C-alpha positions, 0 to 999 in steps of 0.5 A: 499500499503507497504510504499516502493512503495511511493515516498513521506513519512512524516517527522513529519507533512510535506510531504517530498520525500521518498529519503531525509527523511533518511537525514532529520532524521539524522539530527535531531538525530546528533543535540540531541545526546548529550543531549538525556539522558537528554532529555529522563529523563525530557520529560517523567519525568523519566517514560522512564525507567519503560517502559523500564523495562517493556520491559526487562520483556517481553523479555524473554532473557537468558544467551548465547542468541543473543539480537540485540537492533535496533535504540538502541540510547545511550544504556539503553537496551543494558546495560540491556541485556549485564548483563543478556546474560553474556559472552556466549551471545552477544548484537549488538547495532544498529543505523543508526546514528553514532552520537547517536551510539558514544554516546551509545558506549562512555556511556557503555564503562563507566560502563565497559561493552563492551566485549559482546557488539558489535556496528553496523551502520545499517538500519533497512530496509536492516539488515546486518545479517544472516537468523535466527541470533537473539534470540530477536530484540528489537526496543525502540522509533526507528520505527516511524523514519524509512522510510519504516517500512513494509519493516524494520519489513519484515527485522527483521523478516528475521534476528530473529531465529525460535521461537525468539521474536520481541519487539517494544517500540514505542509512541502510542495513549492514549486511554482516551481523557483526556490523549488525550488533555493532551499530545497534549498540553505537546508535543506541548507546553511544549516539544519545550520549553524544547527542546531550553532551554536544548538542543538548539534544539525546532524544532527537539523536535517539529519534534519528536511530529510530528513524533509520531502522524504520527506513526500507532497506536496499532492496525495498528502497530499490523496488520504490525507485522502480515504482515510481518510474526510475528505470536502471536502479541499482545500489552500492552498500559503503561501510558494510550496508550501514549507508546505501547509494541508490541510483535510478535514471528517468528515461 
C-alpha cells in the first residue's frame, strides 16, 4: 500500500498520525541545526565525507547543468556541485526546514559561494518545480524523514529531465551480523549520549537512530524507485551497508 493512503506513520519507533509527522520532524531539525555539521563529523568519525564524495563521483554532473540538492541541509553537496556546474549551471538547495536552510545558506556564503545557488524551502512530496527540469537530484540522509516516500519519489521523478538521474544516499541495513550488532550498540547507547553532550539534545538523536531502523532496506527502496518510474536502478553498499547509495535514471 502506498504511504499516501495511510492515516498513521512512524516517527522513529512511535506510531503517529500522518499529518503530525512533518511537524515532529521539523522540531528535531530546528533543535539540531546549529550543531548539525559538528555532530555529523562526530557521529560518523568523518566517514560521511567519503560517502558524499562517492555520491559526487556517481553523479555524472557537468558544467552548465541544473542540480537539485533536496533535503540538502547545511549544503555539503551543494558546495561541491556549485563548483562543478560553474556560472552557466545552477544548484538549488532545498529543505523543508528553514533552520537547516539558514545554516546552509550562511555556510555557503562564508565559503564565497552563492552566485549560482538558489535556496528554496520545499516539501519533497510536492516539489515546486516544473516537469523535466533538473539533470540531477540528490537527497542525502533526508528520505527517511519524509512522511510519504512513494509520493516524494514520484515528485522527484517528475521534475527530472529525461536522461537525468536520482541519487538517494541514506542509512540502510548492515550486511553482516557483527557489524549490525556493533551498529545497534553504537546507535542506541553512544549516539544519544553524544547528542546530549554536544547538542544538549539526546531525544532528537534517539529519534534519528530509530528512524534509520524504520527506513526501507536496500531492495525495498530499489523497488520503490522503480515503482516511481525510475529505470536501471542499482545501489552501492558503503561501510558494509550502514549506508547505501541508490541510483536511478529517468528515460
